[in-house]
C-alpha positions as CSV (number, residue, x, y, z in Angstrom):
1,M,-8.5,9.6,-30.7
2,N,-4.9,10.8,-31.3
3,Q,-2.9,7.9,-32.6
4,H,-0.2,8.6,-30.0
5,W,-2.6,7.9,-27.2
6,Q,-4.5,4.9,-26.0
7,S,-7.1,4.6,-23.1
8,N,-6.2,2.9,-19.9
9,V,-8.9,2.1,-17.3
10,M,-8.2,2.7,-13.6
11,P,-10.8,2.6,-10.8
12,H,-13.7,4.9,-11.7
13,F,-11.5,6.9,-14.2
14,Y,-10.4,6.7,-17.8
15,L,-6.8,7.9,-18.3
16,Q,-4.7,8.4,-21.3
17,I,-1.1,7.0,-21.7
18,P,1.4,7.2,-24.5
19,R,1.2,4.2,-26.8
20,G,3.6,1.5,-25.8
21,Q,3.8,2.7,-22.2
22,F,2.0,1.8,-19.0
23,I,1.1,3.5,-15.7
24,V,3.8,3.0,-13.2
25,S,2.3,4.9,-10.2
26,Y,-0.5,7.2,-9.5
27,K,-2.0,9.3,-6.6
28,I,-5.3,11.1,-6.2
29,G,-5.5,14.5,-4.5
30,D,-6.2,18.2,-5.0
31,V,-3.0,19.8,-6.3
32,T,-4.7,23.0,-7.6
33,G,-6.6,24.2,-4.6
34,D,-9.9,24.2,-6.4
35,G,-11.5,21.5,-4.2
36,F,-11.6,18.9,-7.0
37,P,-9.5,15.7,-6.7
38,D,-6.9,15.5,-9.4
39,I,-5.2,12.3,-10.7
40,I,-1.4,12.5,-10.8
41,Y,0.2,9.6,-12.6
42,I,3.5,8.4,-14.1
43,T,3.9,6.5,-17.3
44,A,7.0,4.7,-18.7
45,E,8.3,2.4,-21.3
46,K,9.6,-1.0,-20.0
47,Q,12.8,-2.4,-21.3
48,S,12.6,-6.2,-22.0
49,D,11.9,-8.1,-18.8
50,G,14.0,-6.0,-16.4
51,P,13.0,-3.2,-14.0
52,F,14.7,-0.4,-16.0
53,L,12.3,2.2,-17.4
54,R,12.6,4.8,-20.1
55,N,10.6,7.8,-21.1
56,I,9.3,8.3,-17.6
57,T,6.6,11.1,-17.8
58,L,4.4,12.9,-15.3
59,F,0.7,13.6,-16.1
60,V,-1.9,15.5,-14.2
61,R,-5.6,15.0,-15.0
62,Y,-7.4,18.0,-13.5
63,G,-10.6,17.0,-11.7
64,R,-12.5,20.2,-12.4
65,T,-11.8,20.5,-16.2
66,Y,-11.0,16.8,-17.0
67,Q,-8.1,18.0,-19.0
68,T,-4.7,16.2,-18.8
69,E,-1.4,18.0,-18.8
70,E,1.9,16.3,-19.6
71,F,5.3,17.1,-18.0
72,Q,8.6,16.0,-19.4
73,L,11.3,15.2,-16.7
74,P,14.9,16.3,-17.3
75,E,16.1,12.8,-16.4
76,N,13.4,10.3,-17.6
77,A,15.1,6.9,-17.3
78,G,15.7,4.8,-14.2
79,Y,14.0,2.6,-11.7
80,N,11.0,2.7,-9.3
81,P,9.5,6.1,-10.1
82,T,7.2,7.2,-7.2
83,I,4.8,10.1,-6.5
84,W,4.3,11.9,-3.1
85,L,1.7,14.6,-2.5
86,G,2.0,17.1,0.3
87,D,2.4,20.8,1.0
88,V,6.0,21.9,0.9
89,T,5.3,25.4,-0.3
90,R,3.1,26.2,2.8
91,D,0.2,27.5,0.8
92,G,-2.3,24.9,1.9
93,I,-2.2,23.1,-1.4
94,N,-0.7,19.7,-2.2
95,D,2.6,19.8,-4.2
96,I,3.8,16.9,-6.3
97,M,7.2,15.2,-5.7
98,V,8.4,12.7,-8.3
99,T,11.5,10.5,-7.4
100,I,13.4,8.1,-9.6
101,D,16.2,5.8,-8.6
102,S,19.2,6.1,-11.0
103,G,20.3,2.6,-10.3
104,G,24.0,3.6,-10.1
105,S,26.4,2.5,-7.4
106,G,25.9,5.7,-5.4
107,A,22.1,5.1,-5.0
108,I,21.6,8.6,-6.6
109,I,18.1,9.7,-7.2
110,F,16.5,12.2,-9.6
111,S,13.8,14.2,-7.8
112,Y,11.4,16.9,-9.0
113,I,8.7,19.0,-7.3
114,F,5.8,20.5,-9.1
115,S,3.6,23.2,-7.6
116,M,0.6,25.3,-8.8
117,E,1.9,28.8,-9.2
118,N,-0.3,31.6,-10.7
119,G,-2.6,29.0,-12.2
120,R,0.1,26.9,-13.8
121,M,1.8,23.7,-12.7
122,T,5.5,24.6,-12.4
123,N,8.6,22.6,-11.7
124,I,10.1,24.3,-8.5
125,F,12.8,21.8,-7.5
126,D,15.3,19.8,-9.6
127,S,17.7,17.6,-7.6
128,I,20.3,17.8,-10.4
129,Q,20.3,21.6,-10.3
130,F,20.5,21.5,-6.5
131,N,23.6,19.3,-6.7
132,E,25.3,21.7,-9.1
133,Q,24.5,24.7,-6.9
134,H,25.9,23.2,-3.7
135,P,29.4,21.9,-4.3
136,Y,31.7,20.3,-1.7
137,K,35.3,19.4,-1.2
138,V,36.6,16.5,0.9
139,Q,40.3,16.6,1.9
140,Y,42.2,14.2,4.1
141,A,44.4,16.0,6.7
142,N,47.2,15.0,9.1
143,Q,46.4,13.4,12.4
144,Y,43.8,11.0,11.0
145,K,41.3,13.6,10.0
146,A,39.2,14.4,6.9
147,N,37.8,17.9,6.3
148,V,34.5,18.4,4.4
149,F,34.0,21.9,3.0
150,S,30.6,23.1,1.9
151,K,30.5,26.1,-0.4
152,D,26.8,27.1,0.1
153,P,26.3,27.4,3.0
154,S,30.0,28.1,3.8
155,K,30.8,25.4,6.4
156,K,33.7,23.2,7.4
157,Y,33.3,19.8,9.1
158,T,36.2,17.8,10.5
159,L,35.8,14.0,10.7
160,D,37.9,11.8,13.0
161,L,39.0,8.7,11.0
162,Q,40.6,6.7,13.8
163,Y,37.5,4.5,14.0
164,K,38.5,3.1,10.6
165,G,41.2,1.0,12.3
166,N,44.9,0.5,12.0
167,E,44.9,-1.4,8.7
168,Y,43.0,1.4,7.0
169,L,45.1,4.2,8.6
170,S,48.4,2.6,8.0
171,E,47.9,2.7,4.2
172,I,47.6,6.5,4.1
173,Y,49.4,7.8,7.2
174,Y,52.9,7.4,8.6
175,T,53.1,6.3,12.2
176,N,53.3,9.9,13.3
177,G,49.9,10.7,11.8
178,V,51.2,12.6,8.8
179,L,49.7,11.9,5.4
180,K,51.8,9.9,3.0
181,Q,50.4,11.8,0.1
182,P,47.4,14.2,-0.5
183,I,44.0,12.5,-0.7
184,E,40.7,13.9,-1.8
185,G,37.3,12.4,-1.5
186,W,33.9,13.7,-2.7
187,V,30.3,14.2,-1.8
188,D,27.7,12.3,-3.9
189,P,24.7,13.9,-5.4
190,I,21.4,13.5,-3.4
191,S,20.7,9.9,-2.6
192,G,17.6,10.5,-0.5
193,L,15.0,13.3,-0.4
194,Y,12.4,13.0,2.4
195,P,9.4,15.2,3.3
196,V,9.5,15.9,7.1
197,D,6.7,17.6,9.0
198,L,8.7,19.1,11.9
199,A,5.8,21.0,13.5
200,R,3.2,18.2,12.8
201,N,0.9,20.8,11.1
202,G,0.8,19.5,7.5
203,N,3.6,21.8,6.3
204,Y,6.6,19.9,5.1
205,N,10.3,20.6,4.9
206,L,12.7,18.5,2.8
207,L,15.6,16.5,4.2
208,A,18.3,15.8,1.5
209,I,20.9,13.2,2.2
210,Q,24.3,13.0,0.4
211,R,27.0,10.4,1.0
212,I,30.6,11.4,1.8
213,A,33.1,9.2,0.1
214,G,36.8,8.8,0.9
215,R,39.4,7.1,-1.3
216,Y,36.7,5.2,-3.3
217,H,33.0,5.0,-3.3
218,A,32.6,2.2,-0.9
219,D,34.8,4.0,1.6
220,G,32.0,5.9,3.2
221,L,32.9,8.6,5.8
222,G,29.4,9.8,6.6
223,D,26.5,11.8,5.2
224,V,25.8,15.5,4.6
225,E,22.2,16.3,5.7
226,N,20.5,19.4,4.4
227,L,17.1,20.6,5.7
228,L,15.4,22.6,3.0
229,S,12.5,25.1,3.4
230,W,10.5,27.0,0.8
231,D,11.2,30.7,1.1
232,G,8.6,31.8,-1.5
233,Q,10.9,31.5,-4.5
234,S,13.1,28.5,-4.0
235,F,14.2,25.9,-1.4
236,A,16.8,27.3,0.9
237,I,19.1,25.3,3.2
238,V,18.0,26.3,6.8
239,R,20.1,23.7,8.5
240,Q,23.1,21.7,7.4
241,S,24.9,18.9,9.4
242,V,27.1,16.0,8.9
243,G,26.3,12.5,10.2
244,I,29.2,10.2,10.9
245,Y,29.3,6.4,11.0
246,G,29.9,4.8,14.4
247,Q,32.6,2.3,15.3
248,D,31.4,-1.2,16.0
249,M,32.0,-2.0,19.7
250,D,32.8,-5.3,21.3
251,V,29.6,-6.0,23.3
252,R,31.6,-8.0,25.9
253,Q,33.8,-4.9,26.6
254,S,30.9,-2.5,26.8
255,N,29.1,-4.5,29.5
């Protein structure tokens, strides 16, 4: 046996993991379309007694050949790595989605999708690349507004900030609604990526959630929601919207 590998026993199967690591998560399903169940699993190296993991790696043990293939992830450190299997490319074959929590204050995730293409397992989605390809601007405006600009697709959203209350508004606006000084916020990288079966037919889209921040990170203004669909070559945004946070109401006044 290769000295860099050691056996690990799981129900009915013998799997290999890098020495010094352990299996964090696994799923069983056909991800090649050959009719044989494959084992998809993640290994990692634990740091002391905490939940932080390093060297997070994806493996696929193919059920027909019994061969194991290793896939290095661009960001391979974080928390709670998970696997989801489902058809997001609409070819009738399960794809693999791996998601890792970064552990940062923005609840940012690293998410990757692997799919069988021309007989090879290929990485077809990288959340980091998605973030870089879809930039935003957030600018406060007069009359208690904030504008969110999306470059791709080219969209503008105007948020009403009056629900923030007088104390918040008085810090950044004069009494006539004019900004005291220019203020820019930002849109976080993806913090949630969810498979959604809109037609209930086993074909999944992806819903990506990104937080809109104002003057500081805890100053949340809402979320950008992108619905992604596979177009044969990449995941395209087919619908973009902005969800805003509601104002707490006095229950006594609403009755």
